[in-house]
C-alpha positions in Angstrom: 51.4 -14.0 28.9 50.0 -11.2 32.0 46.8 -10.0 31.7 46.8 -6.3 31.3 44.5 -4.4 33.8 43.1 -1.1 32.9 40.1 0.3 35.9 38.7 3.3 33.1 36.8 6.3 35.8 32.5 6.1 35.2 30.4 9.0 36.0 29.6 9.8 39.8 26.0 8.4 41.0 24.4 8.2 44.9 23.7 5.2 46.1 19.7 5.7 45.1 20.2 6.3 41.4 22.4 2.7 41.6 20.2 0.3 42.5 22.7 -3.1 41.1 25.5 -1.6 43.5 27.0 -5.5 44.8 26.0 -7.2 41.9 29.4 -8.1 40.1 29.5 -9.1 37.1 31.9 -10.4 34.4 31.9 -10.3 30.6 33.9 -11.5 28.0 31.8 -10.3 25.2 33.0 -7.9 22.4 31.7 -6.0 19.4 28.2 -4.6 20.4 25.3 -6.3 22.3 26.7 -7.4 24.9 29.2 -4.5 25.6 25.5 -2.0 25.8 24.3 -5.0 28.3 27.1 -4.4 30.7 27.9 -1.0 30.2 24.1 -0.7 31.5 24.7 -3.2 33.9 27.4 -0.5 35.5 25.1 2.4 34.7 22.9 0.9 37.4 25.7 0.5 39.3 27.0 -3.1 38.8 30.6 -3.7 39.3 31.9 -4.5 35.5 34.8 -7.0 34.8 35.2 -6.9 31.2 37.9 -9.6 30.0 39.3 -8.7 25.9 41.5 -11.6 24.5 44.6 -10.1 23.0 43.4 -9.3 20.0 41.5 -7.0 22.3 37.4 -5.9 21.5 36.5 -4.4 17.3 34.4 -1.6 18.8 37.2 0.0 20.3 39.2 0.0 16.6 35.9 0.7 14.2 34.2 3.3 17.2 36.7 4.0 20.0 35.0 7.1 21.7 32.2 4.5 22.0 34.0 2.2 23.1 35.5 4.7 25.7 32.3 5.4 27.1 30.6 1.7 27.2 33.5 0.5 29.2 33.8 4.1 31.6 33.9 2.7 34.9 34.3 -1.2 34.2 38.0 -2.7 35.2 39.6 -4.1 31.8 41.6 -7.3 31.4 43.3 -8.7 28.5 43.6 -12.3 28.7 44.3 -15.8 27.0 41.1 -17.4 27.8 42.5 -20.4 25.4 45.3 -20.8 27.8 45.3 -22.3 31.7 46.5 -19.2 33.2 43.7 -17.7 31.7 41.1 -20.3 32.6 42.6 -20.2 36.0 42.2 -15.9 36.2 38.5 -16.0 35.4 38.2 -18.5 38.1 38.6 -16.3 40.5 37.1 -13.6 39.2 34.2 -15.3 38.7 34.7 -16.4 42.7 31.6 -14.5 44.7 30.2 -13.1 40.5 26.7 -12.9 40.2 26.8 -13.2 36.5 29.0 -14.4 33.2 28.0 -12.0 30.7 29.6 -13.8 26.6 28.9 -13.0 23.0 30.4 -15.9 21.7 28.9 -18.7 19.9 28.1 -21.5 21.6 30.0 -23.4 20.8 33.0 -21.5 21.6 32.1 -21.2 25.1 30.9 -24.6 25.5 34.7 -25.6 24.3 36.7 -22.5 26.7 33.8 -24.5 29.6 32.1 -21.0 30.1 29.2 -21.9 31.6 30.8 -24.8 32.9 32.3 -22.2 35.3 29.5 -19.9 35.6 27.6 -22.9 36.9 30.9 -23.4 39.4 30.9 -20.0 40.8 27.1 -19.9 41.7 26.7 -16.6 38.6 23.9 -16.7 35.7 25.8 -17.5 32.5 24.6 -14.9 30.1 24.9 -16.1 26.4 23.9 -12.7 23.6 23.9 -15.1 20.4 22.4 -14.4 17.5 20.0 -17.9 17.1 18.4 -20.1 18.8 18.1 -24.4 18.1 19.1 -26.0 14.9 21.4 -22.3 14.3 23.0 -21.3 17.6 26.8 -20.8 16.0 24.8 -19.8 12.9 27.6 -16.0 12.3 25.5 -13.0 11.4 25.6 -9.6 12.0 23.0 -6.6 12.6 22.3 -6.4 9.2 21.6 -9.8 8.6 18.7 -10.1 11.7 16.7 -6.9 9.7 17.4 -8.4 6.2 15.5 -11.4 8.0 13.4 -9.1 10.1 11.5 -6.9 6.9 13.9 -4.0 8.5 16.3 -3.1 5.7 15.6 -0.1 2.5 18.7 -1.7 0.0 20.1 -0.6 -1.1 20.5 2.2 1.8 22.5 1.2 4.6 20.3 1.8 7.8 21.3 3.5 10.4 21.4 2.2 13.2 21.8 -1.2 14.4 18.1 -1.7 15.7 18.9 -5.5 16.2 22.1 -5.6 17.9 20.8 -2.8 20.0 17.6 -3.9 21.4 19.5 -7.0 21.9 21.7 -5.1 23.9 19.0 -4.0 26.1 17.0 -7.3 26.2 20.4 -9.1 27.8 19.7 -6.5 30.1 16.6 -7.5 31.6 16.9 -11.0 30.9 20.0 -10.2 33.5 18.1 -9.0 36.1 14.9 -11.3 35.5 17.6 -14.0 36.0 18.6 -12.7 39.5 15.4 -11.6 40.4 15.0 -15.8 40.3 17.6 -16.0 41.7 18.1 -14.3 44.9 13.8 -16.1 45.2 16.1 -19.7 45.7 16.0 -20.5 42.3 18.7 -22.3 40.5 21.7 -19.8 38.8 20.8 -20.5 35.3 22.0 -20.6 31.7 20.1 -17.4 30.2 20.0 -17.2 26.2 19.4 -13.7 24.1 18.8 -13.4 20.6 19.4 -10.9 18.0 17.1 -13.0 15.7 14.5 -12.5 17.8 15.6 -8.9 19.0 15.0 -8.0 14.9 11.6 -9.6 14.9 10.0 -8.1 18.1 11.7 -4.7 16.3 10.1 -5.7 13.3 6.8 -5.4 14.9 5.3 -2.1 13.3 5.8 -3.7 9.9 5.2 -6.8 10.3 1.4 -5.1 12.1 1.1 -2.8 8.6 1.5 0.4 11.3 5.0 1.3 9.7 6.2 0.7 5.3 4.2 1.4 2.4 1.2 2.0 3.3 0.8 2.3 7.1 -0.1 5.0 8.5 3.1 5.6 9.8 3.8 4.8 6.7 4.2 8.4 5.3 0.4 7.9 4.0 -0.5 10.8 6.6 0.1 14.3 5.9 0.2 14.4 9.6 3.0 11.9 9.7 5.8 12.4 6.5 9.3 13.9 5.6 8.6 16.6 3.7 11.1 18.0 0.0 12.3 22.1 1.6 14.2 23.9 -0.1 17.4 23.1 2.1 16.9 19.3 2.8 13.1 18.0 4.6 11.1 18.9 7.3 
């Protein structure tokens, strides 16, 4: 199939507001943490090419307005990376690229040859995954990472996907650190950010007793609490 190419417009910014101007990012990340990271890098001035599979990014169907915000200013391509033409097109896009961003499970990324392709192009391969080590290929969602970290308040569903949001920001930090290292003579490496670690970091206030039942910011202080009113809470 022929790749589908579309470019979206983003907010205009000055050169001084674009510290990553000249940095080229190719992203094969879909869903939430990866696209969040790509959007943040684009906000800093990086040139981002987003590659989506023929089935599209699930976020586009689940939250189309948010999806549109996250791809603002990016070039979006539809490629089937399981085919030879798709792989060839990816190799072309990686020429001169600085970063390849993935949210695939490590085994899937390896089957597609993504780390090797990034290495051949001299680009950093940054992957946002659920876990590391023996559980690297274990699937999961924000709910499961928060459950393991102890930040869920069942049966209420969380209003904020903490692991996904923090994971996206951690991916940006990792990308900047890797690019900085490369610019100082270090090799282009494979960098892994795990959502499990992001959820655990977000749970530190609960784990250390600041929030949650009995914590000073858990509702026991009269100056830091929620109070019922006639028409809701304050």
